[in-house]
C-alpha positions in Angstrom: 123.4 118.2 78.4 121.0 115.3 78.9 117.6 115.3 77.4 114.6 113.8 79.2 111.3 112.5 77.8 108.2 112.1 80.1 105.5 109.8 78.9 102.1 109.5 80.6 98.5 109.2 79.2 97.3 111.8 81.7 98.4 115.2 80.6 98.1 116.7 84.1 100.6 114.2 85.5 102.9 114.4 82.5 103.1 118.2 82.6 103.4 118.0 86.4 106.5 115.8 86.2 108.1 118.2 83.7 107.3 121.2 86.0 108.8 119.4 89.1 112.0 118.5 87.1 112.3 122.1 86.0 111.9 123.3 89.6 114.7 120.9 90.6 117.1 123.0 88.5 119.5 120.2 87.5 122.3 121.9 85.5 123.0 118.7 83.6 119.5 118.5 82.2 118.8 120.2 78.9 115.4 119.8 77.2 112.5 118.1 79.0 110.0 116.7 76.4 106.5 115.3 77.0 104.4 112.8 75.2 100.8 112.0 76.1 100.4 108.2 75.9 102.5 105.2 74.8 102.1 105.5 71.0 102.9 109.2 71.1 105.8 108.3 73.4 107.2 105.8 70.9 107.2 108.3 68.1 108.7 111.1 70.3 111.5 108.8 71.6 112.6 107.9 68.1 112.6 111.6 67.0 114.1 113.1 70.2 116.5 110.2 71.0 116.4 111.1 74.8 119.0 110.1 77.3 116.4 109.4 80.0 112.8 108.3 79.6 110.3 108.5 82.5 107.2 106.5 81.5 104.0 105.6 83.2 103.5 101.9 83.9 99.9 101.6 82.9 98.6 103.3 79.7 95.6 102.3 77.7 97.2 102.2 74.2 100.6 100.6 75.0 101.9 99.9 78.6 105.3 100.8 80.0 106.8 97.4 79.6 105.8 97.1 75.9 107.2 100.5 75.3 110.5 99.6 76.8 110.7 96.3 74.9 110.3 98.2 71.6 112.6 101.1 72.5 115.5 99.3 74.2 117.0 97.9 71.0 116.7 101.2 69.2 118.0 103.3 72.2 120.5 101.0 73.9 122.1 103.8 76.0 118.8 105.3 77.2 117.9 104.8 80.8 114.3 104.1 81.7 112.5 105.1 84.9 108.9 104.0 85.5 106.0 105.7 87.3 103.7 103.3 89.1 100.8 103.2 91.5 100.9 101.5 95.0 99.4 98.2 93.7 101.9 97.6 90.9 104.7 95.9 92.8 104.6 92.7 90.7 104.4 94.7 87.5 107.5 96.7 88.6 109.4 93.5 89.2 108.6 92.5 85.6 109.8 95.8 84.3 113.2 95.4 85.9 113.8 92.4 83.7 113.8 94.7 80.7 116.5 97.1 82.0 114.4 99.7 84.0 116.8 101.7 86.1 114.3 102.4 88.9 110.7 103.3 89.6 108.8 106.0 91.4 105.4 105.8 93.1 102.9 108.5 92.1 102.8 111.3 92.9 106.6 111.8 92.3 108.1 114.9 94.0 110.8 117.2 92.8 113.5 115.8 95.2 112.9 112.1 94.4 112.7 112.8 90.6 116.0 114.8 90.8 117.7 111.9 92.7 116.7 109.4 90.1 117.7 111.6 87.2 121.1 112.1 88.8 121.4 108.3 89.2 120.4 107.8 85.6 123.0 110.4 84.5 125.6 108.6 86.6 124.7 105.3 85.0 124.9 106.9 81.5 128.2 108.4 82.2 129.4 105.1 83.6 128.2 103.3 80.4 129.9 105.9 78.3 133.1 105.5 80.2 133.0 101.7 79.8 132.2 102.1 76.1 135.2 104.4 75.6 137.4 102.0 77.4 136.1 99.1 75.4 136.6 101.0 72.1 140.2 101.8 73.0 140.7 98.1 73.9 142.3 99.2 77.2 140.1 97.3 79.6 142.1 96.1 82.5 141.6 92.6 83.8 139.2 93.4 86.6 137.0 95.6 84.3 136.8 92.8 81.8 135.9 90.3 84.5 133.2 92.6 85.9 131.7 93.0 82.4 131.8 89.2 82.0 130.2 88.7 85.4 127.4 91.2 84.8 126.7 89.5 81.5 126.3 86.1 83.1 124.5 87.4 86.3 121.9 89.2 84.3 121.5 87.0 81.2 117.9 86.3 80.4 117.1 82.5 80.3 115.2 82.8 77.1 118.2 84.2 75.2 120.8 81.6 76.4 120.8 79.8 73.0 121.3 83.0 71.1 124.1 84.2 73.3 125.7 80.7 73.9 129.1 81.5 72.3 129.5 84.7 74.4 128.3 82.9 77.5 130.9 80.1 77.0 133.6 82.7 76.5 132.6 84.5 79.7 132.6 81.3 81.8 136.0 80.4 80.4 137.4 83.8 81.2 136.2 83.5 84.8 137.5 80.0 85.2 140.9 81.1 84.1 140.9 84.0 86.6 139.6 82.3 89.7 142.0 79.5 91.0 139.9 78.0 93.8 136.9 75.7 93.8 134.5 77.4 96.1 132.5 80.7 95.5 130.2 83.1 97.4 129.0 86.6 96.6 128.3 89.6 98.8 126.3 92.8 98.3 127.6 95.9 100.1 125.4 98.8 101.3 127.7 101.6 102.4 126.1 104.7 100.7 123.2 105.7 98.5 125.5 106.6 95.6 125.4 104.5 92.5 128.4 103.7 90.4 130.7 105.2 93.0 134.3 104.6 92.2 135.2 105.8 95.7 133.0 103.2 97.3 134.3 100.4 95.1 137.9 101.3 95.7 137.3 101.7 99.5 135.7 98.2 99.8 138.3 96.6 97.6 141.2 98.1 99.6 139.6 97.3 103.0 138.9 93.6 102.0 142.4 93.1 100.7 143.8 94.6 103.8 141.8 92.3 106.0 142.9 89.3 103.9 146.5 90.2 104.4 146.1 90.7 108.1 144.3 87.3 108.4 147.0 85.5 106.4 144.5 84.3 103.7 146.2 85.7 100.6 147.1 82.2 99.3 143.6 80.7 99.9 141.2 83.6 99.2 140.8 85.8 96.1 138.2 88.5 95.6 136.7 90.6 92.8 134.8 93.8 93.7 132.6 95.2 90.9 129.6 97.3 90.1 126.6 95.5 88.9 124.3 96.9 86.2 122.4 99.0 88.9 125.6 100.6 90.2 125.7 98.6 93.5 129.0 97.2 94.8 129.3 93.4 94.9 132.3 91.2 95.7 132.9 87.6 94.6 134.8 85.5 97.1 136.8 82.6 95.7 138.4 80.4 98.3 140.1 77.0 98.9 140.3 74.6 101.8 140.9 74.8 104.7 138.9 78.1 104.5 135.1 77.9 105.1 132.3 80.3 104.5 132.3 81.0 108.3 135.9 82.2 108.0 134.9 84.4 105.0 132.0 85.9 107.0 134.2 86.6 110.0 136.6 88.5 107.7 133.6 90.4 106.3 132.5 91.4 109.8 136.0 92.9 110.4 135.8 94.6 107.0 132.4 96.2 107.8 133.6 97.3 111.2 136.6 99.0 109.6 134.4 100.7 106.9 132.0 102.0 109.6 134.9 103.9 111.3 134.9 106.5 108.5 131.3 106.4 107.3 128.4 108.5 108.8 125.9 105.6 108.4 126.3 102.0 109.4 127.3 99.6 106.5 126.0 96.2 106.0 126.7 93.3 103.6 124.5 90.4 102.5 126.2 87.1 101.7 125.1 84.1 99.7 125.6 80.4 100.3 128.8 78.8 99.2 128.9 76.9 95.9 130.6 76.5 92.6 131.4 79.0 89.8 128.2 78.0 87.9 126.1 78.9 91.0 127.1 82.6 90.9 123.9 83.8 89.2 121.9 82.1 91.9 124.2 83.5 94.6 123.8 87.0 93.1 120.0 86.7 93.6 120.5 85.4 97.2 122.5 88.4 98.1 119.9 90.8 96.6 117.1 89.0 98.5 118.9 89.2 101.8 119.5 92.9 101.4 115.9 93.6 100.3 114.7 91.8 103.5 117.0 93.7 105.7 114.1 95.3 107.6 112.7 91.9 108.5 116.0 90.3 109.6 117.7 90.5 113.0 119.7 93.7 113.1 123.3 92.8 112.1 126.1 94.0 109.9 126.0 90.7 108.0 122.7 89.5 106.4 121.8 85.9 105.4 118.6 85.0 103.7 118.6 82.3 101.0 114.9 81.9 100.6 112.0 84.2 101.4 110.2 83.5 104.7 106.8 81.8 104.5 104.3 84.6 105.3 101.8 84.4 108.1 98.4 83.5 106.6 95.7 86.1 107.0 98.0 88.5 108.8 97.1 91.7 107.0 94.6 94.2 108.6 90.9 93.5 107.9 88.2 96.1 107.3 87.5 96.8 111.0 91.3 97.4 111.6 91.5 99.7 108.6 88.4 101.6 109.8 90.0 102.0 113.2 93.1 103.5 111.6 91.0 105.7 109.4 89.0 107.1 112.4 92.2 107.8 114.3 93.8 109.6 111.4 90.6 111.6 110.7 90.9 113.1 114.2 94.8 112.9 114.2 94.6 111.2 117.6 98.3 110.6 118.0 98.0 108.1 120.9 95.6 105.9 119.0 97.6 106.0 115.8 100.8 105.1 117.7 99.1 102.1 119.4 97.9 100.9 115.9 101.4 101.2 114.5 102.9 99.3 117.5 100.3 96.6 117.2 100.8 96.0 113.5 104.5 96.5 113.2 106.1 94.8 116.3 109.6 93.4 116.4 108.1 90.0 116.7 107.3 90.1 113.0 110.9 89.5 112.1 111.2 86.5 109.7 107.5 85.8 110.1 105.9 87.8 107.3 106.8 88.6 103.7 108.2 91.9 102.6 105.1 92.5 100.5 102.9 92.2 103.6 105.0 94.6 105.5 105.0 97.1 102.7 101.2 96.9 102.4 100.8 98.0 106.0 103.3 100.9 105.5 101.4 102.0 102.3 98.1 101.7 104.2 99.2 104.1 106.9 100.7 106.6 104.5 97.7 106.4 102.2 95.3 107.1 105.0 97.3 110.2 106.1 97.3 111.5 102.6 93.6 110.7 102.2 92.9 112.9 105.2 94.6 115.9 103.6 93.0 115.2 100.3 95.2 117.6 98.3 95.6 120.5 100.7 98.1 123.1 99.5 100.4 122.5 102.5 101.4 119.1 101.1 102.6 120.6 97.8 106.2 120.5 99.0 105.8 117.8 101.7 103.9 115.2 99.5 106.3 112.3 99.5 106.8 109.7 102.2 110.3 108.2 102.7 110.8 105.2 100.5 109.9 101.9 102.1 113.2 100.2 101.1 115.3 102.9 102.8 114.4 101.6 106.3 116.8 99.3 108.0 114.8 97.9 111.0 111.2 97.7 112.1 112.1 100.2 114.9 113.2 102.7 112.3 110.0 102.2 110.4 107.8 102.7 113.5 109.6 105.8 114.6 109.4 107.3 111.1 105.6 106.7 110.8 105.0 108.2 114.3 107.1 111.2 113.4 105.3 111.5 110.0 101.9 111.7 111.8 103.2 114.2 114.3 104.4 116.4 111.4 101.0 116.0 109.7 99.3 117.2 112.9 101.6 120.2 113.1 100.9 121.1 109.5 97.1 120.9 110.2 97.5 123.3 113.1 99.5 125.7 111.0 97.2 125.4 108.0 94.1 126.2 110.1 95.2 129.7 110.6 96.5 129.9 107.0 93.2 128.8 105.6 91.5 131.8 107.3 94.0 134.1 105.7 93.6 132.3 102.3 89.8 132.7 102.3 90.1 136.3 103.3 92.5 136.9 100.4 90.2 135.1 98.0 87.2 137.2 99.1 89.1 140.4 98.7 90.3 139.3 95.2 86.7 138.6 94.1 85.5 142.0 95.4 88.3 143.7 93.4 87.8 141.8 90.2 84.1 140.9 90.1 83.6 143.2 87.1 85.4 140.9 84.7 85.3 137.2 83.8 86.8 135.4 86.9 87.1 131.6 87.5 87.5 129.5 90.5 90.8 128.1 89.1 92.2 131.6 88.8 91.6 132.4 92.4 92.8 129.0 93.7 96.0 129.5 91.8 96.4 132.9 93.3 96.3 131.6 96.8 98.4 128.5 95.9 95.8 126.0 96.8 94.6 122.7 95.2 91.6 123.5 93.0 89.2 120.9 94.5 90.3 121.5 98.1 89.9 125.3 97.7 86.4 124.8 96.4 85.5 122.6 99.4 87.2 124.9 101.9 85.5 128.1 100.4 82.1 126.6 100.8 82.8 125.4 104.3 84.1 128.8 105.4 81.6 131.1 103.5 78.5 129.0 103.4 78.3 129.6 99.6 79.9 128.1 96.6 82.5 130.2 94.8 80.1 130.9 92.0 77.3 131.8 94.4 79.6 134.2 96.3 80.7 135.9 93.0 77.1 136.3 92.0 76.2 137.8 95.4 78.9 140.4 95.2 77.9 141.3 91.6 74.2 141.6 92.6 75.0 143.8 95.6 76.9 146.1 93.4 74.2 146.0 90.7 71.6 147.0 93.3 73.7 150.0 94.3 74.2 151.1 90.7 70.5 150.7 89.8 69.8 153.5 92.3 71.5 155.9 89.9 68.9 156.8 87.2 71.7 158.1 84.9 73.1 154.6 84.3 71.4 152.4 81.8 70.9 148.7 82.6 73.3 147.5 79.8 76.0 149.8 81.3 75.4 148.4 84.8 75.6 144.9 83.3 79.1 145.5 82.0 80.2 147.2 85.2 79.3 144.1 87.2 81.0 141.6 84.8 78.2 140.6 82.4 78.9 141.3 78.7 75.4 140.2 77.8 72.5 142.3 79.3 70.2 139.3 79.0 72.4 137.1 81.1 72.7 139.9 83.7 68.9 140.3 83.9 68.3 136.6 84.3 71.0 136.3 87.0 69.6 139.4 88.8 66.1 138.0 88.8 67.2 134.6 90.0 69.1 136.3 92.9 66.7 139.1 93.8 63.3 137.7 92.7 62.6 140.6 90.4 64.2 142.1 87.2 66.6 145.0 87.2 63.9 147.2 85.8 61.4 146.2 88.4 64.0 146.8 91.1 64.8 150.3 89.8 61.0 151.1 89.7 60.8 150.3 93.4 63.5 152.9 94.1 61.4 155.7 92.6 
């Protein structure tokens, strides 16, 4: 069983993440611990020794990156997942340098939390498998090479001098394995599964089959491996007369073959050609091209060696944002669709940065969520699809239009539900007014967000919840005061006031006269 530690300085968010993980019902997860704040998290992590830590990025006492810096040496096998806000992209990139497995945007839903926990468990199990193999000294040649490659590809520049002997040994190992002078590296995207032995084996077999068919066996050698994030990469090592064009042609055939048996289209990003020492740079080039997939011309083979220079002053300004906000407020689908088409056209390909595009995506999603403002109907539908899961601008546009349509349908459904909810709440108040009853209790009963329920109740009834409760109590008090056999302190208890003085004061504020004066008018 795997233990999880959730760290956040906001208790509500911390407890909410724990509750959502519990609802996910992952059989491999044992205890889920919580710590409120970075300092408490440091202490808890050292006591609990969790397998997985989910930590907030920004905390007042110690932030997420500082926390990971301190814990990583003490918990080398622990996997870290960060919780971040929409404006923390640069901070997230910094976090990845310190071994963060992945990140989640707040609020994180059960499904996405479960997916990343499973990915972390897969990574832990893969680490454990590799450690066992290393301890038994039974690493085969390719596993050893993959380990050497990952060490070199992810080495921190500032630690080069400390790790110099190991780095020299790694370069020497690779030099002895690869016989040819020219190198390139490719990143495959054929499934969402991380550390998939099946994916790795399939790619390796397919590539080697294509190499044999093309007659390149003497001139081209490959090494398929998982990187530290569980993604499948391949090093291509080749000699003249082969060129990078020949390698990419072979890759196209490989992807076409892979796509015959896969439900989703596969793609591969490829770096420039260079020397062995260029592999760390090539590794980053392949990552960059894959991350920019949505802004590249649709193809099974992706090339991008430098980020495109963004259009200056391209992002929506205040009047554009106001236009979107007004359309969302009324859920005017045609106007929203026009806005999406105007700001996300195919003509943006290779003309803007990924950050600019993500900012527009986040703007649209944020405005939709702002409109609902915590309505109960979004409890299970709260998360938008991850930005990096889209493959083309067309996919992104269609998703956003469908998202808005779903939102409008939910509004229509919730309008009728809201009437039933308020009716249920009023009935509950009439049945339980004779005891201490709070707004939070009733909101929880009808499964609605506290603040939204408060606003909705006042809109529908014309009174605040407290005012309505008082009204029901005073109406019952007036009825009971007509019975001369009942004493005022008895009536006070019957309508929910343990203190007769508080009852008398509330009665006078509501009716304009005291309970005793009201009773006298009945005689």
